C-alpha positions in Angstrom: 168.5 -39.4 -230.9 170.9 -38.0 -228.5 174.5 -39.1 -228.6 176.9 -38.2 -226.0 181.1 -38.4 -226.1 182.3 -39.0 -222.8 186.6 -39.0 -222.1 188.4 -41.1 -220.0 190.6 -39.7 -217.6 194.1 -40.7 -216.2 194.8 -39.4 -212.3 198.1 -38.2 -211.9 198.7 -37.7 -207.7 196.5 -37.7 -204.8 194.0 -40.8 -205.4 192.8 -42.2 -202.5 192.2 -38.9 -200.9 188.9 -38.5 -202.7 187.2 -41.2 -200.4 184.8 -39.5 -198.6 186.0 -40.9 -195.4 189.3 -39.1 -195.6 188.5 -36.1 -197.6 185.7 -35.3 -194.7 188.2 -35.1 -192.3 191.4 -34.4 -193.8 190.7 -32.7 -197.0 191.6 -33.9 -200.0 193.1 -33.1 -203.8 193.6 -35.2 -206.9 195.7 -33.7 -210.2 193.9 -35.5 -213.2 193.4 -35.3 -216.7 191.2 -36.1 -219.5 192.3 -37.4 -223.1 191.1 -38.1 -226.4 189.9 -42.0 -225.6 186.2 -41.8 -225.0 182.8 -43.7 -224.8 179.9 -43.1 -226.4 176.3 -43.7 -225.1 173.4 -43.1 -227.6 169.9 -43.2 -226.2 166.6 -43.0 -228.1 163.1 -44.2 -228.0 162.0 -47.5 -228.9 159.6 -47.8 -231.4 156.5 -49.7 -230.5 156.9 -52.7 -233.1 158.9 -55.5 -230.6 157.7 -57.5 -227.9 159.7 -55.7 -225.0 159.6 -51.6 -224.1 163.7 -51.1 -223.4 166.7 -52.5 -225.8 170.3 -52.3 -224.0 173.0 -53.0 -226.0 176.7 -53.1 -224.4 179.1 -56.0 -223.8 175.8 -57.8 -223.6 172.2 -57.3 -224.8 169.1 -56.6 -222.8 165.5 -56.8 -223.7 163.2 -56.0 -221.1 160.0 -54.7 -220.5 160.1 -53.6 -216.8 162.8 -51.4 -215.5 163.2 -54.0 -212.8 164.3 -56.4 -215.1 167.3 -54.5 -215.9 170.5 -56.5 -214.8 173.1 -53.5 -215.5 173.1 -51.9 -212.4 174.2 -48.0 -213.8 171.4 -48.6 -216.2 168.7 -49.6 -214.1 169.2 -46.9 -211.5 169.7 -44.1 -213.8 166.5 -45.2 -215.9 165.1 -45.2 -212.1 166.6 -41.9 -211.0 165.5 -39.8 -213.7 162.1 -41.5 -214.9 163.1 -42.7 -218.4 160.7 -45.4 -220.2 160.7 -47.3 -223.4 164.5 -46.5 -224.9 167.2 -48.0 -226.8 170.7 -47.2 -225.5 173.8 -48.1 -227.0 177.4 -48.1 -225.5 180.9 -47.8 -227.2 184.2 -47.1 -226.2 187.6 -46.8 -227.5 189.1 -48.4 -224.9 187.9 -51.2 -222.9 186.5 -51.2 -219.1 188.4 -52.1 -216.1 191.3 -51.2 -217.4 191.6 -48.1 -215.0 190.8 -45.2 -216.7 187.8 -44.4 -215.2 185.5 -45.8 -217.6 182.4 -46.9 -215.5 182.0 -43.6 -214.3 182.5 -42.0 -218.1 179.9 -43.9 -218.6 177.7 -43.2 -216.0 178.2 -39.5 -216.9 178.0 -39.5 -220.5 174.6 -41.7 -220.0 173.1 -39.1 -217.7 174.0 -36.6 -220.0 172.1 -38.3 -222.6 169.0 -39.3 -220.5 169.0 -35.5 -219.7 169.3 -34.2 -223.4 166.4 -37.2 -224.5 164.1 -34.9 -222.4 165.3 -31.4 -223.2 166.7 -30.4 -220.4 170.3 -28.9 -220.6 172.4 -29.5 -217.1 175.6 -28.2 -216.3 178.7 -30.0 -215.9 178.8 -29.9 -212.3 175.5 -31.6 -212.2 176.0 -34.1 -214.3 179.0 -34.6 -212.2 177.1 -34.7 -208.8 174.5 -37.1 -210.4 176.9 -39.7 -211.7 178.5 -39.7 -208.1 174.8 -39.9 -206.5 174.3 -43.1 -208.9 177.5 -44.8 -208.7 177.9 -44.7 -204.9 174.3 -44.2 -203.1 171.7 -46.0 -205.6 174.3 -48.3 -206.8 176.3 -49.0 -203.7 180.0 -49.1 -205.3 182.7 -48.3 -203.1 184.9 -45.7 -204.4 186.1 -42.1 -204.5 184.7 -39.1 -206.7 187.1 -38.2 -208.8 186.2 -40.3 -211.5 182.8 -38.8 -212.1 184.4 -34.5 -211.8 186.8 -35.4 -214.4 184.9 -37.1 -216.8 182.3 -34.2 -216.5 184.2 -31.5 -216.5 187.3 -32.3 -218.7 190.8 -31.1 -218.7 193.9 -31.0 -216.8 193.0 -30.3 -213.1 193.3 -30.4 -209.5 190.5 -31.2 -208.0 190.3 -29.9 -204.4 188.3 -31.5 -201.7 186.5 -31.0 -198.2 183.7 -31.6 -196.0 181.7 -28.8 -198.0 182.2 -30.5 -201.4 184.8 -30.1 -204.3 186.0 -27.4 -206.4 187.2 -27.4 -209.7 190.2 -26.0 -210.6 192.1 -25.8 -213.8 195.8 -26.1 -213.8 197.2 -23.1 -215.9 200.8 -24.0 -217.6 202.1 -22.8 -221.2 200.6 -24.5 -224.4 204.5 -25.6 -224.7 205.3 -26.8 -221.4 201.5 -29.2 -221.8 202.4 -30.3 -225.0 206.1 -31.5 -223.7 204.2 -33.3 -221.0 201.6 -35.0 -222.8 204.6 -35.9 -225.1 206.7 -37.5 -222.2 203.9 -39.8 -220.9 203.6 -43.3 -222.5 200.7 -45.0 -221.8 200.6 -49.2 -222.2 197.7 -51.9 -221.8 198.9 -54.9 -219.5 195.3 -56.6 -219.4 192.6 -56.5 -217.5 192.2 -55.4 -213.8 190.0 -57.0 -211.6 186.9 -55.3 -210.7 187.8 -51.7 -209.4 184.9 -51.6 -206.6 186.6 -54.9 -205.1 189.4 -53.1 -204.6 188.1 -50.3 -203.8 186.2 -51.6 -200.5 189.8 -53.1 -199.8 191.3 -49.9 -200.0 188.4 -48.5 -197.6 188.9 -50.8 -195.0 192.4 -49.8 -194.4 191.9 -46.4 -194.5 192.1 -45.4 -190.8 195.7 -47.7 -190.8 196.9 -45.7 -193.9 196.4 -42.1 -192.8 200.1 -41.2 -192.9 200.5 -42.4 -196.2 197.4 -40.6 -197.8 198.2 -37.2 -195.9 201.9 -37.9 -197.7 200.1 -38.5 -201.2 198.0 -35.3 -200.4 201.3 -33.5 -199.8 202.5 -34.8 -203.1 199.9 -33.1 -205.3 201.0 -29.3 -204.0 204.8 -30.3 -205.0 203.4 -32.0 -208.3 201.2 -28.6 -209.2 204.4 -26.6 -208.7 206.6 -28.7 -210.7 204.1 -28.2 -213.5 203.5 -24.4 -212.9 207.0 -23.3 -212.7 210.0 -23.8 -214.8 211.6 -26.4 -212.8 212.4 -29.5 -215.5 209.7 -31.5 -216.0 211.6 -34.8 -215.2 210.6 -33.9 -211.6 206.9 -34.4 -212.1 208.3 -38.2 -213.4 210.1 -38.8 -210.2 207.0 -37.9 -208.1 205.0 -40.1 -210.2 207.5 -43.0 -209.0 207.7 -41.8 -205.6 203.3 -41.6 -205.6 203.2 -45.6 -206.8 205.3 -46.7 -204.4 203.4 -44.9 -201.7 200.2 -46.3 -203.3 201.4 -50.1 -203.6 201.7 -50.0 -199.4 198.2 -49.2 -198.6 197.1 -52.5 -199.8 198.5 -55.7 -201.4 195.6 -55.9 -203.8 197.1 -52.8 -206.0 199.6 -54.5 -207.7 201.0 -58.2 -208.3 204.3 -59.6 -209.1 203.9 -59.3 -213.1 203.0 -55.4 -212.8 205.9 -54.9 -210.5 208.5 -56.6 -213.1 206.7 -54.6 -215.8 207.3 -51.8 -214.2 210.6 -52.0 -212.9 211.5 -53.1 -216.9 210.6 -49.7 -218.1 212.9 -48.0 -215.4 215.6 -50.3 -216.4 214.8 -48.6 -219.9 215.3 -45.5 -218.8 211.2 -44.2 -217.7 212.1 -41.4 -215.0 209.0 -42.9 -213.3 205.1 -43.8 -213.7 202.3 -45.4 -211.9 199.4 -48.1 -212.6 196.0 -46.3 -213.7 193.4 -46.7 -211.5 192.2 -48.8 -208.0 194.7 -51.7 -209.1 195.8 -55.3 -210.1 195.6 -54.4 -213.6 194.5 -52.2 -216.5 197.2 -49.3 -217.9 200.7 -48.2 -216.7 201.6 -44.6 -217.3 205.4 -44.0 -217.5 207.3 -40.7 -217.8 210.0 -41.0 -220.4 212.1 -38.3 -222.0 211.6 -38.3 -225.6 214.8 -39.9 -226.6 214.4 -43.0 -224.3 210.8 -43.6 -225.7 212.6 -45.8 -227.9 213.9 -48.0 -225.3 211.2 -48.4 -223.1 208.7 -49.7 -225.8 211.3 -52.3 -227.0 211.4 -53.3 -222.8 207.9 -53.9 -223.2 207.3 -54.4 -226.7 204.7 -57.2 -226.0 202.0 -55.0 -224.4 199.8 -52.3 -226.1 201.2 -48.9 -227.0 198.5 -46.4 -226.7 199.6 -42.8 -227.9 196.9 -40.5 -226.6 196.5 -36.3 -226.6 195.5 -34.4 -223.2 191.5 -32.8 -224.3 189.4 -30.3 -222.7 185.7 -30.6 -223.5 184.7 -33.3 -220.6 181.2 -34.9 -221.5 179.3 -33.2 -224.8 176.2 -34.2 -226.9 178.1 -35.1 -230.2 174.4 -35.7 -231.9 170.7 -34.2 -230.9 167.9 -34.8 -233.1 164.7 -34.1 -230.1 161.7 -36.5 -230.3 158.0 -36.3 -229.6 157.8 -39.0 -226.9 154.3 -39.3 -225.4 154.2 -42.1 -223.0 152.2 -45.3 -222.9 149.1 -45.0 -220.8 149.6 -45.7 -217.2 153.3 -44.6 -217.2 153.7 -41.4 -215.5 156.4 -39.0 -216.7 
């Protein structure tokens, strides 16, 4: 039996510049962090007592005899890609899917990590990120960028840079005290479920060529934000940059925000938030705000009908938290 733990991520700056269509020509960069909310993937080989060979449990239960019967695209293509058979797979998470926190990519990374471990193979974080990108973007044909898979695999507070040759992950080096101050000044609220991220990502991809100037400006903001984090500049400037990048992002496509989200955002600003943004592709999910500690009580009051979610940054990325090797002899006719 294998159990993997994979963190969710929040992206601060540069979202949209991680689309290959953009960064292969202009370069791209994002600043993001993972935090202490996780998804868990439990995988083992299914005992041969049943009239089905594979059992999958996520938001629904599937019991099938062939990979082709599997409805969940990522599981189906992941099992096919790594030649996995006769599995019992269970997925659990601390936060809901379709919430703007890279949940689908965290699942993809955690699932692949579990599959490799079940085969008795160690793979590094870059391999897991690359495989998850290939799984979601190529095998499952899902639209979107590539930052989520990288963040989930590597973990931590990072600047991820993209160019025509690929990507590199560079940890942002700040003192533990400053990092703690940043963490304590961020507030996370759940607004409700978003639309499917891939639908919004497709709309974003279609308008990219017309929004090049906005994306180039969002790219420049990554540099400014890193300077704020790594210098002695007042961290409130980080909040102001969040506000500015959110307004830029809203201008890319009208599917990113809604009237109700705009109203919630303004309520938080009026109550004392310096800035913030909607996390993920848009349409719903989690709102993140930068709020000085003494004003957080007022923001909580202004958004009291929303679920407030405290969190702490984490650094580990995906990891195997339980490993019990299994002897697996495939059925006759199954090639490994």
